[in-house]
N, C-alpha and C positions, 0 to 999 in steps of 0.2 A: 287438363287440361283444357277447353272452351270452344268458341265458334271456329269452324274450320274454313280454310281458304277456299275449299271446294264449293262452299255454299253460295258465295257471291261477294264481290268487292263492296257491295252496297250494304252488307250486313253490319249493323251497329255493334261494336265490340265494347264490352265493359267488364271489369273484374267480377268474377263470380261472388255474389253477395250472400253471405251465410249468417244466419242467426243461431246463436247457441242459447238454448233455454235450459239453464242448469243452476240449481240453488246452492250447490257445493262450490264455494268460491275457488278452492284450490283446483278442482277439476276444470271449472270454467276457464280459469286463467291458463292452465296447462294446455287446454285445447286451443285457446286463442293464440297462444305462443306458437304452437305447431302450425296452425293454419295461416298465421301472419307470415311465417317463414316460407310457406308454400305460395304466397302471393295473393291470398284471398282477401276480400273486404269483409271483415268480421265484426258483428255486434254481439253484445252479451245482455241477457235479461235473466233475473234470478227468480221470477214468478211467472205463472201461466198468464195472468192478466197483463203483466208487463210485456210478455211476448206477443200477445194478441194486439196490444196497443201498437207495438212496433210494426207488426205485420199489416196493421191498418194504415200506417203512415208511409212505409217504405216497401219497395219490391225486393223480395228475396228469392234467390235461386234454390236455396236449401235451408231447411230448419232441422237442427240437431236437438231433439226433444227428450229431455229427461222425463220419465213417467211419474216420478214421485216429487211433487212440488208442495210448498208450504200453503198454497191457497186453493188450487183446483187440480183435479186429476189431469195428468199429461195427455191421457187418451181424449179428454174433452177438447183439449187444444188441437190435437191432430185432426179430430172430426171437424172442428170449425175451420181450420186451415184448408182442409181439402174441399170443404163446401164453398168457402169464400174465394180462395186462390188455388184452384186445383193444379195449376202449373208449378207450384212450389213443391220441390221434393222434400221428403221427410225421412230422417233416420231416427228411430226410437232408441233410447239408451236407458238402461236400468241396472241396478245392482241386485235386483230381485227377479232375475229372469226365470221364466217357465215357458214351456212350449205353448201352453194355452195363451199366455200373454203375448207371445210373439205372433201367434196366429191372429189374435184380435187386432194387434197393431197393423199387421199386413192387410187385414180386411178393411181397415179404415183408410188405407192408402199409403202407409209407410212403405218405402222401397227397401228398407233394411232394418234389422233389429240387432243391436249390439249389447252384449252383457258386460257389465263392469266387473272387475277392472279389465280394460282393453289396452292393447299395445298401440304405439304410435303407428306402426305399419298397418294394423287392423283398421284404424280409423281412417288413414289415408286411402286405403283400398276401398273402404265403404263409400267415402266421399267421391273418389274417382268414378266408381260405378254409378252412383246417384247422379252425378253431373253428366256422365256419358249418356244416361237415360234421358235426362233433360235436354241434352244436346240434340239427340235424335228427334225429339218432339219439337224443340224450338227451331231446328233447321227447316222443318216442314212449314213453319209459320214465318220464315224469313227473319228470325231473330237469333241472337246468340250471346255468349258471354266468354270472357277470357280472363285468366289470371296468369301471372308469370309462370306458375307451375302447372296450371290446368291443362292447356293444350299439350305441352311437352310431356306431362305425365301420362295422359291418355294415349298419345301417339306412341310413346315408348312401350307402354304395356301392350298395345295392340300389335305393334311390329314384333315384339317378342312372341306373342301368341301365334302370329302367322308363321314365323320362322321355326318355332318349336313344332308346330303342326306339320310343317314340311318334312321334318325328320321322323315323324311318326305315322303319317297318313300318305301312302303312296298315291292314292287317287287324287288327293288334294294337290300333291306335288305336281302330278301330270296336268291337272286342270290349270294350275297357276302357270305352268310352262306354256300351255297352249293358249289360254285366254288372257293372260296378263292381269291387269288391274280389274277386269270384269269378274275374275274369280274371287275378288275380295269384297263383294257386295255386303256381306254380313258383318264386316268389321268397321269400327268408327275410325276411319282414316281420312286424312286430307288427300286431295288429288296428287300432291307432291309426294306424299308417303307411298301411295299406291304405285306411282310411277317408279319410285326408287326401288321398291320391292320387285316390281315386274321386270325391271331392267338390270337388277343386281347392282345398283349404284352403291358400292361399298363405301365410298367417301361420304355420301349423304348419311348412310346408316351409322357409320362410325361417329360422325359429328352430332347426329340427333338422337341416337339410341344408346350408343356406348358399346362396351365389350360384349361379344357374342360367344357362345360355346362352339366347339368344333361341329357339332351336329347342326346347329342353327346356321353356321357358315357354309355348310355343304351345299345348300340350295343356291346361295349367292354365287359360290364358285362355279357351279354347274351352269347357272344362268349366264355368267360372264363368259364362260367357255363357249356356250352356244352362240352368244352374240358375236364372238370373234370369228366363229366358223360361218 
């Protein structure tokens, strides 16, 4: 989900731009279909040189890089991307995954490493995390991005994390009760989301997050109860 309201109204918003570097046409098209449905702006390249050319012409928030390509090693592409455009996030993908390969990719600057075959949920989660990381960095620079699914997905995930933690961590529960939104500094949340959690705004949560478990709802009910008194 993308640039957050909390950052400033002057923040330029644009769809998260993702480049898929994958020589298997079926995999590439499948990924593009999933990401198009999520609201991202997606380009495809089937070679390393083609991806580097695209990266030289356009700005991308994220590169999904297959490591086995017909022309050059995907690791070389990652190295060049991080040298030239260090702000571009990278998710490495391979059907020949080893722990050593994963370590090498992460050392070069990849934010995640996914072994094929992967599920739709795995790839969505990896992209959410990568864009959230970019979001934190870009927010400090006064820039941002948004896709129809980007902001919503990150916010939903983060709110779920917070409310799940309240059911498992009594110290966090108490901190949230006492400090409100200030206790949520480590989460990637909009000011609106922080306020909703802090005040127990069930209407906002239902509309923007969806159905919660009884454990997750317990904090909301206690918060509302406290507000009444």
